[in-house]
Every structure is written in C-alpha cells, then in structure tokens.
N, C-alpha and C positions, 0 to 999 in steps of 0.2 A: 691261374696256374694250379696244378694239382697240389693240394696240401696234404703232406704225408707225415705221420708221426711214427717214427721208427725206433723209439726207445733208445736202446743202447747204440744204435747206428747213427742217430742224428743229433741228439741233445748233447750240449757241452756243459761240463761241470767246471766252473771258474777256478783258476789256480788259487784264488784266495780261499775258497772253500777247502781245497785239498791241503793247503799249507796250514790253515787254522786247525783243521782236524788233526793233522800230524802233530802239531804243538800240543793240542788238548789231550792227545792220546798218551802223552807222558804222565806217569802216575802222580807227579807233583803239581799238575795243573788242576785247580779246583773248578772244573767245568762240569755242570750237570747236563746241559743240552745246547746244541746249536740249532737255530731256526733257519731253514733254507726256503727259498721260493724260486719259481721259474719266471725269468724275466724275458718278455717279448717272445714267449713260446720257443725260445732257442737256447737259453743258458740258465743253469742252476746257480744261484747267487746266495751269499750269506746275508741274512736279514738282521739277526741278533744272536747274542749268546747269553746263557744263564749260568751264573756261578753256583757251585754246589755248597750246601751246608750239611750239618750232621742230620738234618731232618728231611728225608727224601719226600715225605708226604707234603710238607710245606713247599718244597721246591717244585713239585708237580702242580700244585695250585698256582704258583707263580708262572709256570710254563703255560698252563691253560689260559692265564690272563694275558699272555702275549698274542693270542689270536686276534685278528683284526675284525672278524665278523663279516656280515654281509655275504656269506657263502664263499669266502676266499680261502682256498686250500693252502697248505704248506707242508713241509717236512720238518721233523725234529730228529736230530741225531742224539740219542738219549742213552745215558748210562746210569744205572741205579746204584752202583757202588764201585769201589776200587777194583775188586776182583770180578766184577760182572762184565759181560760182553756189551758192546754197543749195539743198539737197535735203531732201525729207521722207523719212526712213527709217522705214518702217512695219514695226515689229517685232510680228509676230503668230505666236507659236509653234504648232506642230502640236497640242500638248495643250491649247490654249486652248478654252474653252467655245464651242460653235457660235454662239450668239447674240452673244457678245462679239466673236468673230472677224468676224462679218458687220458688226457696228456699226463696228468699226475700219476694215474694208475699204471700207465705204460712206461713211466720213466724211473720207477723205484729201483729197478735193477741197474740202471745206468748210474745212479748215485752210489749204490753199494759197490759196484765194480770200480768206480773212480776212487773210492776211499779204501777199498780192499775188502773183498767178501769174507776173508778170514778175520778181519777186524770188526766188521759189521755183519754178523752172520744172520741176524733176524730182521724180519719186517712185520710190523703190527699195523693193521688198518683201522683207522678211527673215523667215524662219521659224526660223532657228537662230542661236545666239549668235555663232558663228564668222563669220556673214555680216556682222557689224558690224566685223570686223577690216579693217585697211587692205589686206591681201593680197587680200581679196574685193571691198572697196568701190572700190578704184582702177580696176579694169577696168570695173565697173558705171558709175561716174561718167564715165569717158572715153567709154563707149558712149552715154551719155545726152546728152553735149554736142553740140548740133547747132543751126544757126541757126534752124530752125523752132521749136525748143523755147522760144525767147524771145518768141514771138508773144504780144502782150498782149491780143489779142481774147478775148472770152468764147467758150464752147463754141457758144452759139447764133449768135454773129456768124461764127464759123468755118464753121458749117454753112450759114448763109445765103450766104456768099461762095462756098462750094464748090458749092452748088446753082445759083447764078447763072452759074457757068462751065460747068455740065454741059449737054450736048446731050440734050434729052428727045425721044424718038421715040414717037409715038402713032399706032396704026393700028386697024383694025377688030377685030383679034383679040388684040392684046397691046400693052403699053406697058412701057418699060424705061428705066433710066438706065445709060449706058455706064460701065464701068470703076469701079464703086463697090466698094472693098475693105473688108470689115467685120472688125473685131477685137472680141473679147469682153473686157470689163473684169474684173478680179479680183473686184470686188464682185458683178457679175452671176453669175460662176461660183460664188462662195460661196453666193449665194442659191439657185442650182440645187441645190447640195449640201444646203442647209438644207431644201429641199422633199423631197429624197430621204430625209433622216433624220427628217423630221417636226418639226423645230424651228421651221419657219415654215409658214404656210398659203398664202401667195400672194406672188408677186414681180411687180412692174410694171417693165417695161424700156423704155428710150428709145434713140433713135439720135442721137448728137451727135458731131460732128467725126469722122465715119467710124468710130465705135465704138459698139457696143451696150453700154449702161451700165445700172446699177440705178437706177431712179427712186424706188423705195420697196419695202419689204417689210412684210408683216403677219404677226404671230406667232399671234394668236388665230384660231380658226375663223371663217370669214366666208362668207356666201352669195355667189353670183355676182351677184345683184342689188345687194347692198351694195357689192361690189367695183367694179362699173362706175360706181356713183355717184361714185367717187373719181377717175374718169378725166376728162381734159379733153374738152370737146365739139367742139373744133376741131382736134385733133391726133391722129395715130395713136399706138397703144401696143401693145406685146406684153405678154401676161399669162400666167403659169404659175400654175395653181391646183390645190391639193389639194381633191378633191371627194368627201367622205365621204357615202355613201348606202346605201340598202338595195336589194338586188336578189335576187329569188327567195329571200326570207327570210334573206338573209345580209348582214352588214355589210361593205361594200367601200369602200376609199378609192382613187380613181383620180386620176391627174394629167392635166390637160388643158392644151393650148396654145390661147390665144385671140389672134387678131390683130384688134384693134379699129381700124377705119378709118372714122370718121364721114364722113357725106356732105359736110360743109362743109370738109373738109381741102383745103389747097392741093395742086395737081396734082403739083408737084415733090416735096413732102414725102411724098405718097402713093406716088410712084414709088420713093423711097429706102427706105421701110419695106417695100414689096412685094419689092424685090430683096434685102433682108437677112433676111427672115423664115426663109428656109431655113437661114441660119447659126445662128439661135437653136435651131431644131429639131434640127439636127445636133449642136450643142454640148451640148444637154440630153441627147441620147442618149449622147454621149461621157462625160459625168459619171455615167451610170448611171440617168437618169430614163427610165422607160417611159411614153410618152404614150398614153393611152387614146383620145384624140381630138384632132384639130388643126382648129380652127374659125376662120372669118373672118366678122366681122360689120360691117355698115355702119349698122345702126339699133339704137340702145340698147334700144328696146322689145322687140327680138327676143331679147335676152340674158336668158334665164330659166332657172330650175332645171329646168323640164320640157324645154326645148330641150337642156340639157346632158345630161340623162338619156337622151333619145332619141338623142343623138349617141354616147354611150358604149355604149348598148344599143339599137341600131337595131331597129325593129319587124321581125319576120319576115314577109315577103310572098312567097308562092310565085311569083307572076307576075313575071318578071324586069323587064319594062317598068315595072310598078308599083313595084318595088323601086328602080329607078334614079330614078324620079320622087321617091320619098321621101328617098333619100340625097342627091341633088343637085337640090334645088328651084330653079326659075328665079325670079329676082327682077329688078326694075329695076336698072340699074347702081348699084353702091356701096350697095345696101340688102339687108337680109335676112342670112341665114347661108349660108356656103359651107363645105362639108366638104372639107378638104385631105387628100390621101393621099401 
C-alpha cells in the first residue's frame, strides 16, 4: 500500500500526552520536560518526564542523558522557567534512518497543535546530544522569543490575513504579489533529500504563513496519475516526483517538479504560489536534486505519464518553429501544461 506521512492530517497524539501536558502547564507543577516518541509510525506517546530543579543547566544535562542513542529520535516539550514559554525540542540525530527522520520532521506541527500553539510557540531542531545542553539552548530560546511567535491563529488564518493585506497587481503580461519572502521548512528539506536517496517517491508541498512546508510524502512507487488524484481540486500545490521509466531500452529514474494550479484557484493564492515556485526549484538544486523537467499544469486531465515522458524526453523536431510549438504549447489561461526553464 502507499505509505503516506501527512503530519497534521495523519498522526495521532495520545490523550495521555495531552492530559499530562495540561497538568504540567500549571505553574505549581515542577516539570522541566516531557519526552515524547512516535509509536508504530502512527501515534505520539509519552516516554518519560523530568522534574525541574533550581538549576536549569543541570536539568538539561539530565534531559540529554534520557536519550536512548543508536540514532533514535524523540521530542522534548521543554520549559526553561516559570515565566518562559514551552518549546518543542525535536531531536533527530544525523544517523537516524531517513524515513524516521522525515516522519519526526513532518510531525512537529502536529504535536504543537495538539498541545496548543499558543502554549508551545517555539520549535528547536537538534541533531546532536550537546544541542540539548543549556549552553546551546539558552541562546536558541532567547532568539525564538518574539511577540509574533505567540500568535494563536492557525497557519491558514495567517495566510488569509497576509493575503488580504497584499496588493495584487495584474496586467496583460504578468501578475505578481509584492514582497512575499519564502522560507523552506525542515520537513520539506528532508523530503527533498529523501527523493535524492530514493527513500521516498513523491513529496507534496504547500505554502502557509510565508513558508513552503511539506504537505505529505509517499514512500512507495506511484504514477503521476495516482499522485494528482491526491491533490486538492481548488488549491495549488508543488510536487516533486521520482519518475522511473524506460528510455532507449534503458531503465531511468528522473526527478520532476510539477506546479499544479487548478483553474478554480483563488487569484491571490495563485499569485502566492506563482511567486514561490522558484524558491522550491532553487532549494531542490541546493540539496542535490537534478530536475529533469519543471512543469506547470492547470488541468488535471493533462497530467499523464505520456506527458511526463515527453517533457523529460522531448521529441526531436528539425524545424525550429515546429520544435518551439511542441515545447511550449499554447493553451487558454490556467489550463494545459507549461514547461518552465
């Protein structure tokens, strides 16, 4: 079956975790950290708790000693003091298995939402044991504390409010949104690396709160027709797909980028995705992905294996005018396929 990691959509946070955190959140509870793990790739469970003392540095040493080693990741829900906010410390060591690393990276937001993003406003990513010591954490936490971090709005609400404030300019030749700065989440980066090492077959990416994030990843081989069936019909998406096929009697696996922008998308949302697609392509290149084709579709019916093959291996046409016609076909606005260079 198709193995999909959908972060906030699939993973369950156990009631015990939520109840324990609610109890610990009371100021009279002397808890420094809760250690959490993902059980059977489907549920976040409580592993252990660490009582707080007056010495936060010593407590952090005890927390680091709770790690099991052997590349096993975990989360710590950590609080440095009575008046300090809680943070998720996502410990994912370098020698962690790629699929497990991706699962933990993609599930941080699920944990935060289950506990309350206003209660746990910060996430700190750690790849080494020493990163859990107070000498490292103190500067990280101080850097995270910012009034905007306590925003209780959901990611979609933040995006909606952001778009409502943006000035959108549309003319006969181009359309754009001013000043949209795009960041790439750790989960999206890990997915790109997974595509590179073959541990996953496809990654679906979204844009939320001015950040490109991982919407889902698929481990098992999947056709492009099966993949687009999983995409929403009224919102854009970015897709990176490993495309195994035969060409000139050789087995080849190519990686392709697909920007899916359905005809019914809202104009503002379409503009945001249009201005951020270059960031995805550039970042994919930076992590070592070689993209054999960069495609843009508006009609789901056009997304076929044959279209993918023709994009990766364009037909040879001697007449230059005819070649241009094949490479860049003209379609009505927001429909058909467009090859990006």
